[in-house]
C-alpha positions in Angstrom: -1.9 8.1 13.9 1.7 7.2 14.6 2.7 3.8 13.1 4.8 1.2 14.7 7.5 -0.8 12.8 6.5 -4.4 12.2 2.8 -3.7 12.3 -0.1 -4.4 10.0 -3.1 -2.0 10.1 -6.4 -2.2 8.5 -7.9 1.1 7.5 -11.4 1.1 5.9 -12.7 4.1 4.0 -15.4 5.1 1.6 -14.3 8.3 0.4 -11.1 9.3 -1.4 -11.1 12.8 -0.1 -10.8 11.7 3.6 -8.4 9.0 2.7 -6.2 11.5 1.0 -6.3 13.9 4.0 -5.5 10.8 6.3 -2.5 9.9 4.0 -1.2 13.5 4.2 -1.7 13.4 7.8 0.3 10.1 8.1 3.2 11.7 6.0 3.4 14.6 8.4 3.2 12.6 11.6 5.5 10.0 10.4 7.9 12.1 8.5 11.0 9.8 9.0 9.0 7.0 7.1 8.8 6.8 3.4 5.3 6.0 2.2 4.3 3.8 -0.9 0.9 3.6 -2.0 -0.7 0.9 -4.2 -3.9 2.3 -5.4 -6.7 1.6 -7.7 -6.6 5.2 -8.9 -4.2 6.0 -11.9 -1.4 8.7 -11.4 -3.5 11.3 -13.1 -6.2 10.9 -10.6 -3.9 10.6 -7.5 -1.9 13.8 -8.5 -5.1 15.7 -7.9 -5.3 14.5 -4.3 -1.8 13.9 -3.0 1.7 15.4 -3.5 3.2 12.5 -5.3 6.8 14.1 -4.7 6.5 12.9 -1.2 5.2 9.3 -1.8 5.8 6.4 -4.1 2.8 5.0 -5.9 1.7 2.2 -8.0 -1.5 1.9 -10.0 -3.3 -1.5 -9.5 -4.3 -2.3 -13.2 -4.0 -4.8 -15.8 -2.4 -2.0 -18.1 1.2 -1.8 -18.5 3.2 1.3 -17.6 6.1 2.3 -15.5 3.9 3.1 -12.5 1.5 0.3 -12.7 1.4 -3.2 -11.0 -1.0 -6.1 -11.7 -3.5 -6.6 -8.9 -2.0 -9.5 -7.5 -0.8 -9.8 -3.9 2.4 -11.7 -4.7 3.4 -8.7 -7.0 2.7 -6.3 -4.1 4.6 -8.4 -1.6 7.5 -8.7 -4.0 7.8 -4.8 -4.3 7.6 -4.6 -0.4 10.3 -7.2 0.1 12.5 -5.5 -2.5 12.1 -2.1 -1.0 11.8 -2.7 2.7 15.7 -2.3 3.5 15.6 -0.1 6.6 12.3 -0.8 8.2 11.3 2.9 7.9 8.7 2.3 5.1 5.0 2.5 5.3 3.1 0.6 2.6 -0.6 1.4 1.9 -2.7 -1.0 -0.3 -6.0 0.6 -1.5 -7.9 -2.1 -3.4 -8.1 -5.4 -1.5 -11.5 -6.0 -3.0 -9.9 -5.6 -6.4 -7.2 -8.0 -5.6 -9.7 -10.4 -4.0 -11.7 -10.4 -7.5 -8.8 -12.1 -9.2 -8.1 -14.7 -6.4 -9.5 -17.1 -4.0 -10.5 -15.4 -0.6 -8.9 -18.2 1.6 -5.7 -18.0 -0.3 -5.5 -14.4 -0.2 -6.1 -14.2 3.5 -3.5 -16.9 4.2 -1.1 -15.0 2.1 -1.7 -11.7 4.1 -1.6 -13.6 7.3 1.9 -15.2 6.3 3.2 -12.1 5.1 2.1 -10.2 8.4 4.1 -12.9 10.4 7.1 -12.4 8.3 7.0 -8.5 8.7 6.6 -9.0 12.5 9.6 -11.3 12.7 11.8 -8.8 10.8 11.2 -6.1 13.6 
């Protein structure tokens, strides 16, 4: 799937093997874009599935380390805003249900909707 700037997509999956293959395909098809993955999987498990030299990644966890981020939508949006300079970035968020477990569903959906509108207005 070729991704268009300023668009937000929902991708549901139940198998990390398929997800990993699809991420590799996205990297190949959208080779001019830079991918960043926010995942429930720690780096030691992601490295078994993806070439992490080609993708930035953050582990969604309460643990603190240099590749981790708290599972809060505001933290994720902060990283995206900080790094989205040229519009050639693709951000994948795996774990919305994990983020939802620490917040109110209506608030989370409102924030995602507002952020989607913000992204669309930039492109």
